[in-house]
N, C-alpha and C positions, 0 to 999 in steps of 0.2 A: 457315460458319458458324461462328461464336465458341467457343473452348474457355473456361469459366468454371467458377473453384474460389472460395468465400467459405470463410474460413480461420480458426479464431480460436487464437489461442495461450495455452490453459490453463495457466498458472505460477505461480500466489500470487505468493508474495514469493520463487518461486526464482531469477527473472530479476534479482533488484538486492537482494541480503543484506544486504549494507552500507548499500544505501540503507532496506529496510523495518526494518531495528535501529536508525537514526537520525532516520529523514525521519517524524515524528510523523502528517502530513497524509499521507504515503504507504500509510504503515500503513493507516490509517484508510479510504483508497480501496482497497485489495487487500482488505480484509474487507469491505466495502459489495459492490465488485466479486461475491465468492463467494455474499452473500446474493442478488444479482442472475440468477445462474445459470439459474433456471427462468424468467424472464423475459425472458432473451436467447434461451432454444431457444422458448420460446412465440411469440416474435417471428420465428423461423424457419419456423415451420407447415413448411409442402411445399416450403422450400428447401434442397436437399442441403448439408451442410456439412461439413468438413474439422475437428477437435478436435484441435489436437496437445499431446498432454499431458505434462508434465514428470511420469514415472511412481512420484518419489518421492515423489508427494502419496497413493499410495495406502498410504503403510507409516503405522504408528502411532509409529514413535519413531526417535530417532539411532541409537540400538545398529542397530536393524532396517537404517537404509541403509544401516551400515557392513559390517554381513554378508553385504547384498549384492551391494553395489561396493565394494572395502575399496580398490580405488586410486583409483575418480573417487572416493570421498569423504575420501580424504586431500589433494584437491584442494582440496575448497570448509572442510576441517576448520575451520580459521581462521576464518570469515564464518560461522559454524555456530556455534563456539562463543561470539563476541561475539553473535549474537541470541541465543542462549539467558541469557547474562549481563544482557542491556538489556531485554528482554523477558520479561514473568516468561509472558506467553500466548503465547509464539512458536508454538507448537504451531499456530494459530489463523492463519497465513501459511505453513506448509509441510505440513499433514497434511487432508486430505479424501476418503477413500477413499470415502464413502458416496456423495457429488456426483459424480465421478469415476465410479461406477456407474450414475447417473444418465442422466449426459454418455452413456454406453454405448449404453444401453435404448433414447433415443431414438431416433425415426423419422428418416430420410433422414441419420443422425449417422454418418461413418466418424472412428475413431480413428487420429491418428497418433503416432511417439512425438518428442518435442520433449526428448529426451535423458530421464535418469535422476534426475541433478542439475543438469540446466541446465550443463552445462560449456561453455566458450570455449575453443574452439582453439588459442589462439596460445601456447607452448610447452608445451602437452600432449605428451606421446609417444601414438600414432598407437594403441597399443594399451592407454594407458588410455582413450583416446575411445571405441575400437571395445568395451570393458568396459561403459563406460558404456551404447552404445546397446545391447547384447545385453541389459545389465540392466533396462532398458527395455520391450525387447521378450518379455521372459522375465513382468514384471508386467502390461503392458497384456496379453497374448494370455490372461489369465484373463479379460478383460473383452470384447475382441473378436478373435475365433480368426481373423480374414483382414487383419491388421495389417501393411502392407506399405508405409506412408510416412512420412517424416521430415521434420520442418519443424526445421531447423539455430538453433539458439539465438542469439539475437540478430540472426536472417541473414547471421552470418558463414559464408563459405563451407569446407565440410568437404571433408576427400580424401577421394575413394571409399575409399581406401584403409581407412578409418576404418569405414566399413559392410558390409565383406566378412565373410562369414559371417552376418549378425544377420538374413537376411531379407527389407531394407528394399531395396526396388524405386524407389520414385519420392520425388523429394527435390523441396521448394520450394526453388526457382532463386534468389543472391544477384544483384543485378543491381549494375552501377558508373554511380554518377550522376556525369556532370560530370569523373569521372577520379577520384570517392572511392567507395571500397565501401561498400555500403548500410549497414554495421554499421559505418562508421567515426566514431569520437565526437568529431573535432574541429569545431571552429565553424561553418565554412565546409563542410562536409558536411551536417549537420545542415541550412542553407539548401539544398545540393542535393537534399535529402531532399524538402524542402517546398517545391522546383521541382518533385521529378520527380511527386508526389504530389497538387500544386494545379493546376497550371499545363500540363508537357508532359512526361508518364511517360518513362521512356527503353525503346527496342525492345530487348530482349537476343532474340538468334537470329536478326538478318537483317528486310528488309524484307518478304519473303513470309512470314513466319510470326512473325510479331514476338509477344514475349510481355512482358506488361508487369505490373508490380508494386505496388501502393499500400498504404500505411499509412492507415487510415481515422482522417479527422481529426476526428471526431464530436465529443471531445469540447473543441475549440475554440470559438472563437464562432460565434454564426448566421451571420455571412456567411463566415467561413472553409469553415463547413460545406454553404451552398447553394453555394457556388462548385464546392467539391469533388463536390458530388452532380449537379451539372450537367455537370460533366467524365464523372464516373461513365456518365452516362445518353448521350454522346456516343459514350464508347469499348464500349458495350453493344450501338450500332446497327453495330459493325464486323461485314466478315463474314468478315474473316481472324484468325489468329491466336490468342493467349491472352490472357486478364484473371485476375488473381490480387487478391487484397481482404482484406487480416486487421486485427485487432485482438484486443483482449486484453480480459477481464472488467473492470479494474480501469478500461480507458477507457469504461466505460458501467456506472460505478458509481453513478447517482442516474436516477429516473425518466424527465427529460427528455431525457437519453441514449439510454436506450431506445427511446423513442420516435422517435426521428433511425434507429435501428437498424432499427427498425419499418420507418421510412416506406423506406431502402434496401431493403430484404426484398421491398418492396410495388414499387420499381422496377424487382427483379431480378426478380420472378416475371408482371409485367406485359412483360418483353422477351422470360420462357425459353415464356409462354404465344403472342405473336406469333412464337415458332419461331425467334429472333435467334442464341439461344444454347444450348448444351448442357453439362450440367456435367460435368466431367473430372476424372481425379487433375492433378499437376503432372505438366508436362512432360516434366520431366529425369528421363531414367532412367537407372539404374545400367546396363552391359553384365550378360548373361545371366550370364555366369559369376561372377559376385557375387551371384545369387541364390540362395546356397547359404542353406540352413535349418537355424536352431539346433535 
């Protein structure tokens, strides 16, 4: 039976602080995506999902962020200062504690850490990465006591050492597509990801237990979305391995996009009702020795 997980990376503007500061269109998409969150939850109905939350969203000010995770805050402090200077309403794309609590209360939702400040691991000391994850776990466990999953920001491959002692056990894997890391920002890597998401997703973990990760192209043109939905239908009929699908609220920021997401949920529901899949946590597990609770 296929192991399946649908995840939402809930990050507001944290994922692209520089872009949300200067790109007015993207800023509006982030705000609209936040407003669509109740509709996204409603579309899921009885479909279990994992919401990777940037825990900084639960704060109320930049000062609170700095107090909770000073070393991690230092990494993004210049970007936050530029955002605050550029956007009078910068809080609208950083903070939304009430919405996070509503997500945590929703049926069949598992909260996961997406970091405290959405740090990227390149060039950041492991001890700082660990402090970021630890701060996120502390913040989110006030909403979800059983939090033990981690979604790496921008799908970068995080070292296990950065998760030691945080209570994290399950991690969404980072595939390599045509020789490129899934997080690689270069143009060739972007085309490789399109190939993965629309044509032939790479198998991570070998042929006996393949694990595939697809970014939902819901906000692309109708033909591309129909093509990906056909691919997903085919993958859902597989009897072995794992399938992981993910998106962001800012990719679902309009009514027609939520309708497409609802269509996807119906396809998933049909596969579940037919007994072709089981809802699961991420397959990548940290060694037991790293399950130390903070």
